[in-house]
Every structure is written in C-alpha cells, then in structure tokens.
N, C-alpha and C positions, 0 to 999 in steps of 0.2 A: 201356357205351356213353357215359357221361358223361366217362369218363377220355379215350376217344378224341377226343371233342369239344374237351376242353382241350388236347390234344396238338397239334391243328391250329393252325398259324400264323394270327391273325386280323389284321384291318386295323386299324392305329393311327389312330384318330380324332383328328385335330389341330384345335385351336381357331384361328381366325384372330387373328393379332396386329394391334396397333395400326399403322396405316400410317406410314411415315417423315414424311409431311408432317404429321400430326397427332400427332407425338411430344411435342409441348409440352402437350398435354392429359393425359398420362399413359397408364397401363394401360388398355387396351380393357375396357369393362365387359362381362361375360358375363351370361348368363341367371339363374345363381345369385346374382350380386351384386345384379341388378335385383329379383330375388324377395325378398331380404333387406331391400332398401331399400324396396320397396313395403309389405311386412308392417309395418315400423317406422313408416311414415308412416300406414297405415291405423289402427294401434294409437293413435296420438297423436291422430289425428283423432277417434277414439271417445271417448277420454279427455277431449278438449276439448269435445265435444258434451255429454257427462255433466255436466261442471262448468258449463257454460252454462245448461243446463236447471236445475240446482240453485240457480244465482244468480237466475234468473228466479223460480222457485217458493219462494223463501226467504221465511219469516214473519218480519217485523219485531218481532212481539211474542212471539217465541219465547223460553223461559226454561227453564233447568236449574239445579240446585243447585250444579252444578260450576263455573258461572260465578262464584259468590262467592268460591271459593279460588283460581282461576286469575288470572293477571296478564299484561298486554301491555305492551309498550314503546311508545314514542311513534310507531313505525311501524305499530303494529297487530299486531305478531308476538307470539305466545304464548311467555311464559317459563315454562319448566318447572323443577321442582327436580331437581337431579342427584343427589340422596341423599347429598351430604357433611354429615358432622357439624359442627355449629357449634362453633367454639372460643371459649372464655371469653376475656375481655379479658387476664386475667393470662398465659394461655398465649401469646396473640398478642404481648404485650410481651416475654416470654422469647424467642420466635422472633426478633423484631426485635432484642433485644440480641445474640443469636448471629450474626445477619446483620451487625450493626454490628462486632462483633469480627472476623468474617471479611474484611469490607471494610477495616478497619484495618490488619489483617496484609497483606493483598495491596497496600495503599497503600505502607506502609513497605518492602516489598520492591521495588515498582516504583520508589520514590523512591531507594532505594540504589543500584539498578541504573542509574538515570538518572544520578545523581551520578558513578558509577564511569565510565560511557561518556563523560561530559563531561570527566572528567580524561584519560582516553585520547585524546579527540578533541583536546583542547588540547595534550597532549604530541605528537601526531602533527603538528600544525600547526607546533610549535616545532622539531621535528626535519625539517621539510619541506625545508629548505635548509642549505647550509654556510657559516657565518660565518667570515670571515677578518679578522685585524687591519688596520685602515686601510681597509677595504671593507664590504660588507654582503651580504645574501643574499635571494633571492626565494623565499619560502615556497611558492608555487604551483609554480614551475617548477625550483627548487633551483640556479639559475644564479647565478654570482658576479657581484657588481655592484661596480663601482669608481667613486667620486666624484671628478669633476674640479673644479678651482678656476675655471679660465677656459677660453676656447674653444681657445687653443693646446695647453693640456694635454690637452683632450679629443681633439684630433686626434692627438696623440702616442700617447695611450693607445690609440686606435683602430688605428694603424698598426704598433704594437709587438706581438711575439708574446705569446701568453697566459701563458707560463711567465715572461716577464720582467715582465709586469704583476702576477702574483701575487707574485714575490719582490719587487718594488718596494713592493707593498702591504703585505707582511709586514715589511719594513724601515722602512716609513712614508715612503718617498721614491719619486717617480715619475720616469722618465727624461725627461730634457730634449730638446726638439726638436732640438737640435744634437748630441745624443749618436748618433742614428740617421743617420750619413752614408752616403755611397755606398761608402766603403771596407768598412764592416762588412756591407752588402748583398752586395757582391761577392764578400767572403770566405765568406758562408753559400752563395752560390751555387756557387762552386767546391768547397766542401766537399760539397754535395749531388750535384754531378756525379761526384766522385772516389770516392763510395760504390759498393759492390757492388749491381749491379740486384737480385740476389736479396734482399739485406738491405732494399732500398728496397721491394721488393713484399711482403716479410714485414711490414715496418713498416706499409705501407698496409692490408694484410689485418688486422693487429692493431688498427689505428686504427678501420676499418670494424666490427670485431667489437665492440669497446668502445663504439662508438656505437649499435650495435643494442641491446647490453645496457642502455645508459642509456635509450634509448627505452622499451625493455620495462619497465624498473624504473619509469619515470616513469609509464607507463600502469597500472601495477600500484598504484601509490600512489594515483593519481587515482581508480581504481575502488574500492580499499579506503576512501578518503575518502567517496566517494558513498554506499557501503553504510553506513558508520558514521553518516552524516548522516541517511539514511532511517530507520535503527534508532532513532536518538536522537529523530527526530520522532515515531515511533510510541510510544516510551516516554512522551513528554510528554503526547500525546493520551490514552493509556491513563491516566496519572496524573490529568489533568483529568477524565476521566469518572468514575474511582473516587472522587475528591473530590467532584464533584457528587452522586453516589449516595450518599455517606456523609452529605452535608448533607441531603439529602431524607429518608434514614431517620431522621436526628436529629430533623428537624421533625416527622415523622410520630409518633415516640414521644412528643415533647413535646405534640403535639395530643391523643393519647391520654391523657395525664396532666393535661389541661387548664392546662397552664402558659404556653401561647402562643394567639394567636387565629388566625383563619383565615376561610375561607368555607364555609358549610354547603351542604347540598344544594339549597336554595331559592336560593342565589346571594347570600345576605346575609353582609355582612362583620360580624365580631364580634370582640371582644378581651377580654382579662382586665382586669377592673376593678381597678386598683391603689389602695392607701390613700395618701391625701394625707399627705404629711409636713409 
C-alpha cells in the first residue's frame, strides 16, 4: 500500500520568493531561517543573563591558591603558559648566530643581484639611441639629433631630406641654404612622377611597415625599461629591509652579551660603564 502511495504524483509545494521590488534586501527569509536565528538569539540572551548574575553576586574577598601562580596583563586578561620549554641563553645566542648568517647570505645575494640589474639598466639606457658622428641621439626615443650653429642652418636642416642630413652629419658638413634650389626640387618631382605606380605603392607599403615595426620596438623597449625599474626598486627595498634586520639582530646579540646599553622593561636607560683612560 505504501508503494502505491509513493507512485502517485504529489503536489510540489513551492515557497514564495522575494518580490522584485524588494530584491535589494536579499533572499526572502523562510521559517527555518527564522527558527535558527531565534534559537541563537535566545541562547546568547541566556548566557548574558548568567554572566550578569555572576557579576552581581561576585565576592570581592574571594581567594584561591591558583591566583598566586596566574598572571594577567595590563588589560586584565589572564596569561597562561603554553607549555613551551625555556631555552638557555647559550642556545638563544646560537640560534641568533644562525639567523645572522642566513640574513648575511641573503643580503649578499640581493646586493649582487641588484648590482647586476643596475649594470644591465645602465647598458640599456646607453643603447637606447643611435649615435652618429657630428650629431647626437635621444636615449628615450632613439631619434637622431643634429645640432645647428645658427637659425639659417636650422631652417636648412629642417627642409632637407633625412638621408641628406645623415650623410652631411657623417661627413661633418651640412648643406648650405643655397644648395637646395628650385632646380633640385623640380628634378626630384619629375623623378617621382616618372616612377612606376606599383613601385611607388610598394615603397609606401614598406615605409608604413617599417614605421609600425619601429613603433612596436619603441613600445617594447619602454615596457622593458619600466619592468626593470620596478624590479630594481624592489631589490633596493629588499636589501634595505635585510640590512635593517641584520642590524637589529646584531644589536640583540650585543645586548645579550652585555656589550652595549639599552632600555630595560621598566623603561630605564642604561649603558655599559667604560673604564676611563
């Protein structure tokens, strides 16, 4: 009979969802959620009531021998022993010596890596541009720079083609303003017109492709330089932290051997009395 009851399709009881207008309040709380929340609230309420009664009925003259061995901090919290074995002073000195050797090794490794990165960074900056005789280079953008003597020579260099400027800078002479006359410009214009259109299109495509490659290489160099700068900065910070930790460890070892002064737990400064010479 029970098997027939289970075979019959029953109605699926669905719970009401949160309305769309109240979606900002989250999922709609069901009865089981309310029961759990109410149970937790009542348990906490009972616990607080018991603690309040204990505080009211507390005897200020109460004493137990456990109070003699227990300790509390300045906030009144009880300090318990964790059961760790107390090491001797010689063992602590040995451990601090091993820690100092580890820090010294790591400091040497970080320093050598930082020096190597600085050399690579300076080498990359030196190779960032192309230097030509009679001119200069821009290490950030890699562009050729030609220095002019006066304003007329600057105008001449600006109007002349780049190949002619590079050739003149290699030879140590720049073109005179009178050398770029209308005859040369007309000859270049006729030569460009008489060229094959397919060759012209090919030359333009090659020029655009080379320009794109140059921009990509410039962006790659810039990204590589920024990455090396961040890595070098991180190495410097790590070296600084290791050096500070090593100094603190050496100071602690010196205090244990009573070779330097310091501040005791009571906040009183003290120092080693030296013999007068």
